[in-house]
MILONU-795956 format. One record per residue (C-alpha): x, y, z; residue in three letters. Coordinates in steps of 0.1 Angstrom, whole numbers, always signed. Last residue first. Example, Ala and Ser with C-alpha at 12.3 -4.5 7.8 and 13.67 -1.06 7.14 Angstrom:
MILONU-795956
x = +137 y = -11 z = +71 type = ser
x = +123 y = -45 z = +78 type = ala
END
This chain:
MILONU-795956
x = +294 y = +350 z = +162 type = asn
x = +309 y = +377 z = +181 type = glu
x = +276 y = +388 z = +199 type = glu
x = +265 y = +350 z = +210 type = asp
x = +300 y = +348 z = +227 type = arg
x = +299 y = +382 z = +247 type = lys
x = +260 y = +374 z = +254 type = ile
x = +270 y = +336 z = +268 type = glu
x = +301 y = +355 z = +291 type = glu
x = +278 y = +381 z = +302 type = leu
x = +255 y = +358 z = +319 type = glu
x = +233 y = +389 z = +334 type = leu
x = +213 y = +379 z = +359 type = ile
x = +182 y = +408 z = +362 type = gln
x = +164 y = +423 z = +390 type = arg
x = +172 y = +396 z = +414 type = pro
x = +143 y = +383 z = +433 type = glu
x = +159 y = +386 z = +475 type = his
x = +156 y = +359 z = +498 type = val
x = +178 y = +362 z = +537 type = val
x = +183 y = +335 z = +554 type = leu
x = +199 y = +337 z = +590 type = gly
x = +206 y = +302 z = +601 type = gln
x = +214 y = +274 z = +583 type = ala
x = +213 y = +230 z = +589 type = ile
x = +176 y = +221 z = +599 type = lys
x = +159 y = +251 z = +583 type = arg
x = +178 y = +250 z = +553 type = leu
x = +171 y = +211 z = +547 type = lys
x = +128 y = +218 z = +548 type = pro
x = +134 y = +252 z = +527 type = ile
x = +154 y = +231 z = +501 type = ile
x = +122 y = +218 z = +480 type = lys
x = +104 y = +252 z = +483 type = his
x = +129 y = +268 z = +467 type = phe
x = +134 y = +248 z = +436 type = asp
x = +107 y = +260 z = +414 type = ser
x = +125 y = +295 z = +421 type = lys
x = +160 y = +281 z = +407 type = lys
x = +189 y = +290 z = +429 type = ile
x = +213 y = +321 z = +430 type = ile
x = +242 y = +321 z = +455 type = thr
x = +255 y = +335 z = +486 type = asn
x = +269 y = +316 z = +517 type = val
x = +283 y = +331 z = +546 type = gly
x = +302 y = +309 z = +569 type = tyr
x = +308 y = +301 z = +608 type = trp
x = +337 y = +285 z = +630 type = gly
x = +349 y = +318 z = +640 type = ala
x = +328 y = +349 z = +645 type = glu
x = +338 y = +374 z = +619 type = ser
x = +320 y = +351 z = +591 type = leu
x = +343 y = +334 z = +571 type = pro
x = +328 y = +337 z = +531 type = ser
x = +316 y = +314 z = +506 type = ile
x = +304 y = +324 z = +471 type = thr
x = +283 y = +297 z = +454 type = pro
x = +292 y = +277 z = +422 type = lys
x = +272 y = +285 z = +393 type = lys
x = +231 y = +284 z = +390 type = leu
x = +235 y = +263 z = +424 type = ser
x = +212 y = +235 z = +434 type = pro
x = +220 y = +239 z = +470 type = ile
x = +221 y = +206 z = +490 type = gln
x = +254 y = +189 z = +485 type = lys
x = +264 y = +227 z = +496 type = leu
x = +244 y = +230 z = +528 type = leu
x = +258 y = +189 z = +538 type = lys
x = +298 y = +202 z = +537 type = pro
x = +289 y = +234 z = +552 type = leu
x = +273 y = +221 z = +584 type = asn
x = +306 y = +213 z = +601 type = lys
x = +315 y = +250 z = +595 type = glu
x = +282 y = +266 z = +607 type = glu
x = +259 y = +280 z = +584 type = val
x = +246 y = +319 z = +576 type = asn
x = +225 y = +322 z = +546 type = leu
x = +222 y = +348 z = +515 type = tyr
x = +199 y = +335 z = +491 type = ile
x = +195 y = +353 z = +452 type = his
x = +163 y = +336 z = +436 type = leu
x = +158 y = +330 z = +403 type = tyr
x = +134 y = +325 z = +369 type = lys
x = +126 y = +364 z = +370 type = lys
x = +157 y = +370 z = +364 type = gly
x = +163 y = +351 z = +333 type = his
x = +139 y = +374 z = +314 type = val
x = +157 y = +407 z = +331 type = ala
x = +194 y = +394 z = +324 type = gly
x = +179 y = +388 z = +287 type = arg
x = +167 y = +421 z = +287 type = met
x = +196 y = +440 z = +296 type = leu
x = +221 y = +424 z = +275 type = thr
x = +201 y = +424 z = +243 type = val
x = +195 y = +462 z = +246 type = val
x = +231 y = +461 z = +244 type = asp
x = +236 y = +439 z = +220 type = phe
x = +217 y = +464 z = +199 type = ile
x = +243 y = +493 z = +210 type = lys
x = +271 y = +473 z = +198 type = glu
x = +252 y = +464 z = +166 type = arg
x = +241 y = +496 z = +156 type = lys
x = +278 y = +507 z = +158 type = ala
x = +293 y = +479 z = +141 type = lys
x = +264 y = +482 z = +113 type = asp
x = +262 y = +440 z = +103 type = lys
x = +233 y = +439 z = +129 type = leu
x = +214 y = +467 z = +117 type = ser
x = +216 y = +450 z = +81 type = lys
x = +197 y = +418 z = +98 type = lys
x = +171 y = +442 z = +115 type = asn
x = +166 y = +426 z = +151 type = val
x = +136 y = +407 z = +169 type = ile
x = +131 y = +409 z = +202 type = leu
x = +105 y = +379 z = +207 type = his
x = +68 y = +377 z = +226 type = ala
x = +57 y = +343 z = +224 type = thr
x = +40 y = +315 z = +200 type = ser
x = +27 y = +283 z = +193 type = thr
x = +17 y = +270 z = +159 type = leu
x = -15 y = +257 z = +144 type = val
x = -33 y = +233 z = +170 type = glu
x = -57 y = +214 z = +152 type = asp
x = -89 y = +206 z = +165 type = val
x = -103 y = +228 z = +186 type = ile
x = -141 y = +230 z = +197 type = lys
x = -169 y = +259 z = +193 type = leu
x = -202 y = +262 z = +217 type = lys
x = -196 y = +295 z = +215 type = asn
x = -185 y = +290 z = +253 type = gln
x = -160 y = +266 z = +245 type = lys
x = -144 y = +291 z = +221 type = leu
x = -139 y = +322 z = +246 type = thr
x = -127 y = +290 z = +272 type = thr
x = -100 y = +273 z = +251 type = gly
x = -72 y = +287 z = +274 type = thr
x = -48 y = +305 z = +253 type = glu
x = -66 y = +313 z = +222 type = thr
x = -55 y = +327 z = +189 type = val
x = -82 y = +319 z = +159 type = asp
x = -80 y = +299 z = +128 type = met
x = -120 y = +299 z = +126 type = ile
x = -146 y = +271 z = +108 type = ala
x = -172 y = +268 z = +86 type = asp
x = -183 y = +306 z = +80 type = val
x = -206 y = +333 z = +84 type = asp
x = -234 y = +318 z = +97 type = glu
x = -214 y = +290 z = +120 type = pro
x = -199 y = +303 z = +128 type = pro
x = -188 y = +343 z = +131 type = lys
x = -186 y = +346 z = +168 type = ala
x = -150 y = +335 z = +174 type = glu
x = -138 y = +361 z = +149 type = thr
x = -145 y = +385 z = +174 type = ala
x = -114 y = +403 z = +155 type = gly
x = -112 y = +418 z = +120 type = phe
x = -113 y = +389 z = +102 type = ser
x = -101 y = +384 z = +71 type = leu
x = -118 y = +359 z = +48 type = his
x = -104 y = +324 z = +37 type = ile
x = -123 y = +306 z = +9 type = gln
x = -115 y = +272 z = -1 type = val
x = -139 y = +264 z = -28 type = tyr
x = -127 y = +296 z = -48 type = lys
x = -92 y = +284 z = -55 type = asn
x = -75 y = +309 z = -76 type = thr
x = -63 y = +327 z = -53 type = gly
x = -63 y = +369 z = -43 type = ile
x = -94 y = +386 z = -35 type = arg
x = -94 y = +427 z = -27 type = leu
x = -105 y = +451 z = -8 type = trp
x = -131 y = +441 z = +19 type = pro
x = -108 y = +409 z = +23 type = thr
x = -113 y = +373 z = +8 type = ile
x = -87 y = +346 z = +4 type = ile
x = -90 y = +324 z = -20 type = gln
x = -73 y = +293 z = -14 type = pro
x = -41 y = +286 z = -33 type = asp
x = -39 y = +263 z = -59 type = lys
x = -9 y = +234 z = -58 type = asn
x = -33 y = +208 z = -58 type = gly
x = -69 y = +210 z = -54 type = phe
x = -84 y = +173 z = -46 type = tyr
x = -54 y = +155 z = -30 type = lys
x = -34 y = +189 z = -20 type = lys
x = -66 y = +201 z = +1 type = tyr
x = -68 y = +167 z = +12 type = ser
x = -35 y = +156 z = +25 type = lys
x = -40 y = +195 z = +44 type = cys
x = -2 y = +217 z = +41 type = ser
x = -28 y = +239 z = +20 type = lys
x = -47 y = +249 z = +44 type = ile
x = -17 y = +256 z = +69 type = phe
x = -3 y = +277 z = +43 type = arg
x = -34 y = +291 z = +37 type = ser
x = -40 y = +300 z = +74 type = ala
x = -5 y = +314 z = +78 type = thr
x = -11 y = +340 z = +51 type = thr
x = -43 y = +354 z = +61 type = leu
x = -40 y = +356 z = +102 type = tyr
x = -69 y = +375 z = +109 type = glu
x = -89 y = +342 z = +102 type = ser
x = -123 y = +330 z = +92 type = ser
x = -129 y = +301 z = +68 type = leu
x = -150 y = +295 z = +46 type = arg
x = -155 y = +260 z = +29 type = leu
x = -174 y = +263 z = -5 type = thr
x = -192 y = +228 z = -15 type = lys
x = -183 y = +204 z = -41 type = lys
x = -194 y = +176 z = -23 type = asn
x = -161 y = +156 z = -26 type = lys
x = -144 y = +190 z = -21 type = ala
x = -163 y = +196 z = +9 type = tyr
x = -160 y = +158 z = +26 type = asp
x = -121 y = +163 z = +19 type = ala
x = -123 y = +199 z = +33 type = ile
x = -136 y = +193 z = +63 type = met
x = -115 y = +161 z = +72 type = ala
x = -83 y = +179 z = +70 type = asp
x = -99 y = +206 z = +92 type = leu
x = -98 y = +180 z = +122 type = asn
x = -122 y = +154 z = +136 type = lys
x = -150 y = +162 z = +116 type = tyr
x = -188 y = +152 z = +133 type = arg
x = -200 y = +193 z = +135 type = tyr
x = -214 y = +194 z = +166 type = asn
x = -189 y = +215 z = +184 type = asp
x = -188 y = +245 z = +159 type = pro
x = -154 y = +251 z = +145 type = phe
x = -121 y = +253 z = +153 type = ala
x = -84 y = +258 z = +142 type = ile
x = -56 y = +268 z = +166 type = val
x = -29 y = +294 z = +175 type = leu
x = -16 y = +292 z = +205 type = arg
x = -5 y = +319 z = +228 type = ile
x = +21 y = +328 z = +248 type = lys
x = +26 y = +366 z = +257 type = gly
x = +57 y = +364 z = +276 type = tyr
x = +93 y = +340 z = +274 type = glu
x = +109 y = +372 z = +261 type = leu
x = +127 y = +348 z = +236 type = asp
x = +154 y = +369 z = +221 type = leu
x = +176 y = +372 z = +185 type = ile
x = +143 y = +369 z = +162 type = pro
x = +167 y = +379 z = +131 type = glu
x = +143 y = +392 z = +104 type = val
x = +132 y = +382 z = +72 type = asp
x = +96 y = +393 z = +78 type = ser
x = +70 y = +367 z = +61 type = lys
x = +41 y = +386 z = +78 type = thr
x = +24 y = +355 z = +91 type = glu
x = +59 y = +345 z = +104 type = gly
x = +71 y = +373 z = +121 type = val
x = +32 y = +378 z = +134 type = trp
x = +31 y = +347 z = +149 type = asp
x = +65 y = +355 z = +164 type = lys
x = +44 y = +377 z = +189 type = gly
x = +61 y = +413 z = +183 type = thr
x = +92 y = +430 z = +199 type = ile
x = +114 y = +451 z = +179 type = gly
x = +148 y = +463 z = +169 type = val
x = +161 y = +487 z = +144 type = asp
x = +133 y = +501 z = +133 type = tyr
x = +127 y = +513 z = +97 type = leu
x = +147 y = +493 z = +83 type = gly
x = +122 y = +474 z = +63 type = glu
x = +120 y = +443 z = +83 type = asn
x = +121 y = +463 z = +114 type = val
x = +91 y = +475 z = +100 type = leu
x = +80 y = +444 z = +86 type = thr
x = +78 y = +429 z = +119 type = pro
x = +64 y = +456 z = +140 type = ile
x = +32 y = +458 z = +120 type = glu
x = +9 y = +432 z = +135 type = gln
x = +23 y = +442 z = +169 type = pro
x = +8 y = +476 z = +168 type = arg
x = +30 y = +500 z = +176 type = leu
x = +49 y = +519 z = +201 type = met
x = +75 y = +539 z = +200 type = lys
x = +115 y = +542 z = +216 type = val
x = +145 y = +557 z = +202 type = ile
x = +176 y = +540 z = +223 type = ile
x = +206 y = +566 z = +223 type = lys
x = +194 y = +585 z = +248 type = pro
x = +196 y = +555 z = +274 type = asp
x = +169 y = +564 z = +306 type = asp
x = +144 y = +551 z = +285 type = leu
x = +118 y = +575 z = +271 type = tyr
x = +85 y = +561 z = +252 type = val
x = +67 y = +579 z = +224 type = arg
x = +34 y = +562 z = +216 type = tyr
x = +14 y = +597 z = +229 type = thr
x = -16 y = +601 z = +251 type = arg
x = +2 y = +601 z = +285 type = ser
x = +37 y = +599 z = +287 type = lys
x = +59 y = +569 z = +292 type = arg
x = +88 y = +573 z = +313 type = asn
x = +109 y = +540 z = +317 type = val
x = +141 y = +549 z = +339 type = lys
x = +162 y = +520 z = +354 type = thr
x = +165 y = +500 z = +329 type = trp
x = +156 y = +458 z = +325 type = ser
x = +133 y = +455 z = +351 type = arg
x = +114 y = +487 z = +338 type = glu
x = +112 y = +476 z = +303 type = leu
x = +101 y = +436 z = +311 type = leu
x = +73 y = +453 z = +331 type = lys
x = +69 y = +480 z = +302 type = phe
x = +62 y = +447 z = +276 type = thr
x = +39 y = +429 z = +297 type = ala
x = +13 y = +454 z = +299 type = asp
x = +20 y = +463 z = +263 type = glu
x = +15 y = +427 z = +246 type = leu
x = -21 y = +429 z = +243 type = ser
x = -20 y = +460 z = +231 type = gly
x = +7 y = +481 z = +218 type = lys
x = +40 y = +467 z = +209 type = pro
x = +75 y = +478 z = +214 type = ile
x = +94 y = +497 z = +185 type = ala
x = +132 y = +505 z = +188 type = phe
x = +149 y = +530 z = +168 type = arg
x = +193 y = +531 z = +177 type = ile
x = +211 y = +558 z = +176 type = glu
x = +249 y = +553 z = +168 type = ser
x = +276 y = +557 z = +194 type = met
END
């Protein structure tokens, strides 16, 4: 079976990524002061990189699979396959400007600045996404047509519309208004940092979570595809497993029909007769969110409840269908 190269993110997604890896594989060895990570599968070569870089490197085929925010896939225009939502690292990408500005959104600000022939300056780490969002505003189309906003970095300037500028931010974007820029496009989870800097959110551009992405050519390579779906199977199982509880309980035969009506199981529960006549063991999976709802009912009709959080739940039939498509 062919080796595959796997890029994982360093930085804000790092801790959650390692927790997921440790649920997915039985051994995850990370040596200090290096960017190499070793799994108990020698056919998977793992390296840590910045999440901003990973989509491009997977797109170019330097890595077969990677973990990054879906926001960076769009920002880098990478033609990769987002094969699995890992359901962590959720962020909102928003437009914000000083809370004493009267504009209700960026569209209104663009219109006012254009009427008064003022240059609008916006700061962001997301140059492509910012340009795309600005060009989607009705007032921008009205005053500037299809012109590209001017993108300004320390090493280049591109775009023909000098009246709307996007300045590359290297961090602390929320500190830039009002002296340096008029508005920002930045990532937020709760909005607290923006409020502390006297900024208000006026537009939501997108939401994003960490995704497992795959190089499209690697998916077509028979040997690599096999190993890629090993990765998908294990990680999908770990993602799914976090949402459920595995419960085992004993119940008297007369209460069994009543119990089965109460349990919202993932699949039909396994029911086994116990050594004592008239008693059964019931083994099933339930959603974590349902557990507290059924406890009052279980107390009345069951005995000996055992609860485990599964490491993984592997829906092999569904994964097989995905692999065959």
